[in-house]
C-alpha positions as CSV (number, residue, x, y, z in Angstrom):
1,M,0.1,0.0,0.2
2,F,1.2,3.3,-1.0
3,D,2.5,5.1,2.2
4,E,-0.2,8.8,2.3
5,I,-1.3,10.1,5.4
6,G,-3.9,12.2,5.3
7,S,-6.3,14.3,2.9
8,E,-9.8,13.0,1.8
9,F,-11.1,9.6,2.9
10,W,-11.0,6.5,0.0
11,I,-13.6,4.5,-0.4
12,D,-13.8,0.5,-1.5
13,P,-15.8,0.1,-4.5
14,S,-18.0,-2.6,-2.6
15,A,-19.8,0.4,-0.4
16,L,-21.1,1.9,-3.4
17,I,-23.1,-1.7,-4.5
18,S,-26.8,-0.6,-3.8
19,R,-28.3,-2.8,-0.6
20,K,-31.9,-2.9,0.1
21,T,-32.3,-2.5,3.7
22,G,-35.9,-1.7,3.8
23,D,-35.4,1.7,5.7
24,S,-34.1,4.6,4.4
25,A,-34.0,6.4,7.8
26,I,-30.9,7.3,9.8
27,S,-29.9,9.1,13.4
28,L,-26.8,10.4,14.4
29,P,-24.8,8.8,16.8
30,T,-27.0,8.8,20.5
31,F,-24.4,10.9,23.1
32,F,-25.7,14.6,23.4
33,F,-28.3,14.5,20.7
34,E,-31.6,12.4,22.8
35,G,-32.0,10.4,20.2
36,Q,-33.9,13.2,18.0
37,K,-34.4,12.8,14.3
38,P,-32.0,15.8,12.3
39,L,-32.6,16.2,8.5
40,F,-30.0,15.2,6.8
41,T,-28.2,17.6,3.9
42,A,-25.5,17.2,1.3
43,T,-22.9,19.4,3.6
44,G,-22.4,21.0,5.9
45,R,-23.2,24.5,4.6
46,S,-26.3,23.4,3.1
47,A,-27.7,22.7,6.8
48,I,-26.9,26.5,7.4
49,T,-28.6,27.7,5.0
50,C,-31.5,25.2,5.1
51,L,-31.8,26.3,8.8
52,L,-31.1,30.4,8.3
53,R,-33.9,30.0,5.8
54,H,-36.1,28.2,8.4
55,I,-34.9,30.9,11.4
56,N,-36.9,34.3,12.0
57,P,-34.1,36.1,14.3
58,A,-35.2,39.4,16.1
59,S,-32.3,40.9,13.9
60,K,-30.5,39.3,10.6
61,S,-27.2,39.9,12.3
62,V,-25.1,36.9,13.5
63,F,-21.7,36.8,16.5
64,L,-19.5,34.4,15.0
65,P,-16.0,33.2,16.4
66,D,-13.4,34.7,14.6
67,Y,-11.7,31.9,14.5
68,T,-13.7,29.5,11.9
69,C,-14.0,28.3,8.5
70,D,-15.3,30.5,5.5
71,T,-17.8,27.7,4.8
72,V,-19.3,28.3,8.1
73,I,-19.4,32.4,7.5
74,R,-20.8,32.5,3.6
75,P,-24.3,30.9,4.0
76,F,-24.6,33.9,6.5
77,V,-23.5,36.4,4.0
78,T,-25.5,34.9,1.1
79,E,-28.8,35.4,3.5
80,N,-28.0,38.9,4.3
81,Y,-27.0,38.2,7.6
82,H,-24.4,41.4,9.7
83,L,-21.4,40.1,10.4
84,H,-19.8,40.4,14.2
85,F,-17.3,38.7,15.3
86,Y,-15.5,37.5,19.0
87,R,-12.4,36.5,20.1
88,V,-11.2,32.8,20.8
89,N,-7.7,32.8,23.0
90,E,-4.7,30.2,21.8
91,S,-6.2,27.7,23.9
92,L,-9.4,28.0,21.2
93,Q,-11.3,28.8,25.0
94,D,-13.5,32.1,24.6
95,A,-13.3,34.7,27.7
96,P,-16.9,34.7,29.2
97,E,-17.0,38.3,30.4
98,E,-15.6,39.8,27.3
99,W,-17.8,37.6,25.1
100,L,-21.0,39.0,27.1
101,E,-20.2,42.4,27.1
102,N,-20.0,42.5,23.4
103,F,-22.6,40.5,22.9
104,Y,-24.6,42.8,24.7
105,R,-23.0,45.6,22.6
106,F,-24.3,44.0,18.9
107,K,-27.2,42.4,20.5
108,P,-27.2,39.5,17.6
109,G,-30.5,38.3,16.5
110,V,-28.1,34.4,15.6
111,V,-25.4,33.3,17.9
112,L,-23.3,30.3,16.5
113,L,-20.3,28.4,18.7
114,H,-18.1,25.6,18.0
115,P,-16.9,23.1,20.3
116,Y,-13.0,22.6,18.4
117,F,-11.4,19.6,17.9
118,G,-14.2,17.2,19.5
119,F,-13.2,19.0,23.0
120,D,-16.0,21.2,24.6
121,T,-14.0,24.5,24.3
122,I,-17.0,25.9,24.9
123,R,-18.2,24.8,28.0
124,L,-17.9,28.3,30.0
125,L,-20.3,30.2,27.4
126,R,-22.9,27.2,28.1
127,L,-23.9,28.3,31.5
128,F,-24.8,31.5,29.7
129,Y,-27.3,29.8,26.8
130,K,-30.5,30.8,28.9
131,E,-29.4,34.3,29.3
132,I,-28.3,34.6,25.8
133,Q,-32.0,33.0,25.0
134,D,-33.9,35.0,27.2
135,N,-32.2,38.2,25.8
136,G,-33.5,37.2,22.1
137,S,-30.8,35.3,20.3
138,I,-31.1,31.7,18.6
139,I,-28.2,30.2,19.4
140,I,-26.6,27.8,16.9
141,E,-23.9,25.1,17.8
142,D,-21.7,23.7,15.1
143,A,-21.2,19.9,16.0
144,T,-19.2,18.9,12.7
145,H,-15.9,18.9,15.8
146,S,-17.9,17.3,18.8
147,L,-20.0,15.0,16.9
148,L,-18.9,12.1,18.6
149,S,-17.9,13.2,21.8
150,S,-20.2,12.7,25.3
151,F,-20.3,15.6,26.8
152,T,-22.5,16.7,29.4
153,L,-25.0,19.1,28.8
154,E,-27.1,20.9,31.3
155,S,-28.0,23.4,28.8
156,R,-28.7,23.0,24.7
157,P,-28.8,25.8,22.2
158,D,-32.0,26.0,19.9
159,Y,-30.6,24.5,16.9
160,Y,-27.2,21.9,15.9
161,V,-25.8,22.0,12.7
162,G,-22.9,20.1,11.0
163,S,-21.0,18.0,8.4
164,L,-20.7,14.3,8.2
165,R,-17.7,13.9,5.6
166,K,-14.9,15.3,8.3
167,W,-15.3,12.0,10.5
168,L,-15.5,9.2,7.6
169,A,-15.5,8.0,3.7
170,L,-19.3,9.7,3.0
171,P,-19.3,11.0,-0.6
172,D,-21.8,14.0,1.3
173,G,-23.5,14.4,4.2
174,G,-24.4,17.4,6.5
175,F,-27.1,17.8,9.3
176,V,-29.1,20.1,11.1
177,L,-31.5,19.9,14.3
178,S,-33.8,21.3,16.6
179,C,-33.8,21.2,20.3
180,N,-37.1,22.1,20.4
181,D,-39.6,20.7,17.4
182,N,-37.8,17.6,16.7
183,N,-37.3,19.2,12.8
184,S,-41.1,19.1,12.6
185,N,-41.4,23.1,11.3
186,L,-38.1,23.2,9.1
187,P,-38.4,23.3,5.6
188,T,-38.3,20.3,2.8
189,I,-34.9,20.1,1.2
190,L,-34.0,18.5,-2.4
191,P,-33.3,15.3,-3.5
192,P,-29.4,14.7,-3.4
193,D,-27.2,16.2,-5.6
194,L,-26.6,13.3,-8.3
195,F,-23.9,14.9,-10.3
196,Y,-22.2,16.1,-6.8
197,T,-22.6,12.9,-5.5
198,R,-21.2,10.8,-8.2
199,C,-18.2,13.0,-8.8
200,R,-17.2,12.7,-5.3
201,C,-17.4,8.7,-5.4
202,H,-15.5,8.4,-8.2
203,A,-12.9,10.8,-6.8
204,M,-12.9,8.4,-3.6
205,V,-12.4,5.2,-5.4
206,L,-9.9,6.3,-7.5
207,K,-7.8,7.7,-4.4
208,R,-8.3,4.3,-2.8
209,H,-6.5,3.1,-6.4
210,Y,-3.8,5.5,-6.1
211,I,-3.3,4.8,-2.2
212,Q,-2.7,0.9,-3.5
213,D,-0.3,1.1,-6.0
214,G,0.7,5.1,-6.1
215,S,-0.1,5.8,-9.5
216,H,0.6,9.9,-10.1
217,W,-2.2,10.4,-12.9
218,K,-4.8,8.6,-10.4
219,K,-4.2,11.4,-7.8
220,E,-4.1,14.0,-10.5
221,R,-7.5,12.5,-11.4
222,F,-9.4,12.8,-8.1
223,L,-7.9,15.8,-6.8
224,D,-9.7,17.2,-10.7
225,L,-12.7,15.1,-9.3
226,F,-13.3,16.9,-5.7
227,A,-12.5,19.7,-7.6
228,Q,-15.4,19.7,-9.8
229,A,-17.5,18.5,-6.9
230,D,-17.1,21.6,-4.6
231,G,-17.2,23.8,-8.1
232,H,-20.5,22.3,-8.8
233,L,-21.9,22.8,-5.5
234,E,-20.7,26.1,-5.3
235,Q,-22.8,27.2,-7.8
236,K,-25.8,25.5,-6.5
237,S,-28.4,28.3,-3.8
238,E,-30.7,25.2,-3.5
239,V,-30.4,22.7,-0.2
240,F,-29.6,18.7,-1.4
241,G,-30.2,16.1,1.0
242,M,-27.9,13.1,1.7
243,S,-27.5,10.5,-0.7
244,E,-28.7,6.7,-0.1
245,I,-25.0,5.8,-0.3
246,S,-23.8,7.9,2.7
247,R,-26.9,6.9,4.8
248,T,-25.7,3.2,3.9
249,I,-22.5,4.0,5.4
250,F,-23.3,5.8,7.7
251,R,-26.0,3.6,9.4
252,E,-23.4,0.5,8.8
253,T,-20.3,2.3,10.9
254,N,-19.2,0.8,14.0
255,W,-19.3,4.3,16.0
256,E,-17.6,2.6,19.2
257,E,-14.6,1.5,17.5
258,L,-14.1,4.2,15.5
259,I,-14.3,6.1,18.9
260,L,-11.3,4.3,20.4
261,L,-9.2,4.4,17.3
262,R,-8.8,7.9,17.1
263,R,-8.3,8.3,21.1
264,K,-5.9,5.7,20.8
265,N,-4.3,7.2,18.1
266,Y,-4.5,11.1,19.7
267,R,-2.6,10.1,23.0
268,F,0.1,7.9,21.2
269,L,0.5,11.6,19.0
270,H,0.8,13.6,22.1
271,D,2.6,11.5,24.3
272,A,5.4,11.5,21.2
273,L,5.2,15.3,20.7
274,T,6.2,16.1,24.5
275,P,9.9,16.7,23.8
276,Y,9.5,19.2,20.8
277,A,7.5,21.8,23.4
278,T,10.0,24.6,22.6
279,W,8.6,24.9,19.1
280,L,5.9,22.5,18.8
281,R,2.8,21.4,21.4
282,P,-0.4,19.6,21.3
283,V,-3.1,22.4,21.5
284,F,-4.5,20.5,24.2
285,S,-2.7,19.2,27.2
286,T,-5.2,16.4,28.1
287,L,-7.8,13.9,26.5
288,P,-10.8,13.8,28.7
289,D,-12.8,10.5,29.1
290,D,-16.2,12.6,26.6
291,V,-13.9,13.7,23.8
292,C,-13.6,12.2,20.4
293,P,-10.6,13.9,18.7
294,L,-11.4,14.8,15.3
295,F,-7.6,15.7,14.7
296,M,-4.8,16.0,16.8
297,P,-4.1,20.1,16.6
298,I,-0.4,21.4,17.3
299,W,0.6,25.1,18.3
300,V,3.8,25.5,16.0
301,S,5.9,28.8,16.2
302,E,4.8,30.7,13.9
303,N,8.4,31.0,11.7
304,H,8.0,27.1,11.4
305,R,4.6,26.3,10.4
306,N,4.1,26.9,6.8
307,I,7.7,25.2,6.3
308,L,7.4,22.2,8.6
309,K,3.7,21.6,6.6
310,D,5.5,21.6,3.1
311,F,8.3,19.9,4.4
312,L,5.5,16.8,4.9
313,V,3.4,17.3,2.3
314,G,7.1,16.4,0.3
315,N,6.9,13.1,2.7
316,H,3.1,12.5,1.4
317,I,1.8,13.7,5.1
318,Y,-1.3,16.0,4.5
319,T,-2.1,17.8,7.8
320,P,-4.5,20.6,6.5
321,V,-4.7,23.9,8.1
322,H,-8.2,24.7,10.2
323,W,-8.6,26.9,8.6
324,P,-6.7,29.2,6.2
325,F,-8.0,33.0,7.0
326,S,-11.4,33.9,5.2
327,S,-11.9,37.0,3.4
328,L,-15.1,37.3,4.8
329,I,-13.2,38.2,8.7
330,P,-12.2,42.0,8.9
331,Q,-8.2,42.1,8.8
332,G,-8.4,43.7,12.4
333,H,-10.0,40.4,13.2
334,E,-7.4,38.3,12.3
335,N,-7.0,35.4,14.9
336,S,-3.0,34.6,15.9
337,I,-4.4,30.8,15.3
338,Y,-4.4,31.0,11.5
339,H,-0.5,31.8,11.9
340,H,0.3,28.9,14.6
341,C,-2.2,25.7,14.1
342,L,-1.9,22.6,12.3
343,S,-4.1,19.4,12.5
344,I,-2.5,15.9,12.3
345,P,-4.8,13.1,11.1
346,C,-5.6,10.8,14.3
347,D,-8.7,9.2,12.5
348,Q,-9.2,5.1,12.3
349,R,-7.7,4.6,8.9
350,Y,-4.5,5.1,11.0
351,N,-2.2,3.3,13.3
352,E,0.8,3.8,15.4
353,E,2.8,2.1,12.5
354,S,1.4,4.6,10.4
355,L,1.9,7.7,12.6
356,S,5.1,6.6,13.8
357,R,5.8,7.9,10.1
358,V,4.5,11.2,10.8
359,L,7.3,11.7,14.0
360,E,9.8,10.3,12.6
361,T,9.6,13.2,9.8
362,I,8.7,16.0,12.5
363,D,12.3,14.5,13.8
364,R,14.0,15.0,10.2
365,Y,12.4,18.4,10.2
366,T,14.0,19.0,13.5
367,S,17.5,18.3,12.6
368,I,17.3,20.3,9.6
369,Y,16.1,23.1,10.8
370,C,16.1,23.2,14.7
371,G,19.8,22.2,14.9
372,H,18.9,18.2,16.7
373,R,17.1,14.8,16.8
374,L,15.1,13.2,19.1
375,I,14.3,10.1,18.0
376,S,17.5,8.1,17.8
């Protein structure tokens, strides 16, 4: 098998064979969703768009974190919301006093919050959910990163939204869930976008072949197909549903095994990265029992971050930047996290053997750019 780590998931062609299940209904892994039935969409962005076309806030303004993804912000722009941003600190936490002060200053109709990378980074703000709601704001929690974590929650938002494709090999998938009316009043969505689904399925199958044999033309082709799929959906204003292929894969996933593998991989990386603390460190110092990590986020000295990323790419290791700074965020709000964070894959595709190559590559980087090695 070709030794590439990271980037898009791949898929076995056998997973695309139609199976008659007799029931296309699926639900999210229970945890903090309490068995409620979400509305499944093609993407996380579609889920946000669907929700914004449903709610009727006191004002069309939103309070967003200054560390977020462009695809989270864009639906608010498209639906003509006025944007306000709040500061997220280096530990990916929010300072409640400063947050509340700005909340009362802006009086937003909608508040959007992220628990980052599977960790409950908004636990202090949850204490103010009722106060926020009593002041007329609708709370949306983006649960993309926290989908498989099991936080104990005393207060809930009005809605959850999220993307599912970050967790496993799905060609499409997002969701919106109401915490109040079981989605009975959410708008009807369109059937799946077949071009988008087929394009991504083709790309994911080609990537599997590439992972097996390393054929360069296959990589060029699957990257082009992924780009075609994204470009196609970018031109659409409609909200499409989740495909039956993704529903079947999602339904048949062993979530307990997936969580165990991710936690094991995260702990392995976390322990092994400790010696590099002078210029690289895990963002989170511990892994709580209720967390299933999306990635292993690391904080890298600014003069090393991009060089390290390129060095890893040169060794077929793809560590994404979450996220590139969005042009939709005013320059004065450019958070330093954008220049320091890098995400190491720790998902269920990998084990300690494959992740050891990531660590060995980081160590080689250290010997070249920092003047010493830590792995002998």
